[in-house]
C-alpha positions as CSV (number, residue, x, y, z in Angstrom):
1,M,142.0,170.8,94.2
2,A,139.3,171.8,91.0
3,I,137.1,173.0,92.3
4,D,133.5,174.5,89.5
5,L,132.6,177.8,91.0
6,D,128.7,177.4,89.4
7,K,127.8,174.6,91.0
8,V,128.3,175.6,95.2
9,L,128.2,179.9,94.5
10,D,125.4,182.1,93.0
11,K,125.9,183.4,89.7
12,A,126.1,186.8,90.9
13,W,129.8,185.1,92.7
14,A,131.1,182.5,90.3
15,D,133.4,184.4,88.9
16,K,135.0,187.0,91.8
17,P,137.9,187.0,93.0
18,L,138.3,184.6,95.9
19,A,139.7,187.5,98.0
20,E,135.7,188.6,97.6
21,V,133.8,185.2,97.5
22,L,136.5,184.6,101.1
23,A,133.8,188.1,101.6
24,A,130.7,187.7,101.2
25,P,127.9,186.6,103.3
26,V,126.8,183.1,103.4
27,A,124.0,183.7,100.8
28,A,126.9,184.1,98.1
29,L,126.9,179.8,98.3
30,K,124.0,178.4,95.4
31,G,121.0,177.3,98.5
32,V,122.1,179.5,101.5
33,T,119.3,182.0,101.4
34,D,119.6,185.6,102.8
35,K,117.4,184.0,105.5
36,D,120.0,180.8,106.2
37,G,122.6,183.9,106.7
38,E,121.0,186.0,108.8
39,L,120.6,182.6,111.3
40,L,124.1,181.3,110.9
41,Q,124.7,185.0,112.4
42,E,122.8,184.5,114.8
43,A,123.6,181.2,116.0
44,F,127.1,181.1,115.5
45,G,128.9,184.5,114.3
46,V,128.7,184.3,111.7
47,K,128.5,186.6,109.1
48,T,130.9,185.3,105.2
49,V,131.4,182.9,102.9
50,A,135.2,182.7,105.4
51,D,133.5,182.7,108.9
52,F,131.3,179.8,107.8
53,G,134.5,177.4,106.8
54,Q,136.8,178.6,110.2
55,L,133.7,177.3,112.2
56,K,134.4,175.4,114.7
57,Y,131.4,172.8,114.3
58,V,131.8,172.2,110.4
59,R,135.4,171.6,110.3
60,W,133.8,169.0,113.0
61,A,131.9,167.5,110.9
62,Q,133.9,167.2,108.5
63,A,136.6,165.5,110.3
64,L,134.8,163.2,111.1
65,V,132.9,162.4,108.4
66,A,137.0,161.6,106.9
67,L,137.0,159.7,110.3
68,N,133.8,157.1,108.9
69,Q,135.6,157.1,105.1
70,T,138.6,156.3,106.8
71,T,136.6,152.8,108.7
72,K,134.4,152.0,105.8
């Protein structure tokens, strides 16, 4: 799977190794602010990009979107 990291990560993180990106605060994702990160931590205990990607609510939403695409 190919992904343009410049489109999904802030500039400071685009050239970092994947392991470092996954351990980074969620604000490393383009469009996610430090305040957003604080709110995600308060609401769901999310601290890192990996935590966010593994959040069950995110996975549930992704599954629903995929299911919807198969029914079109």
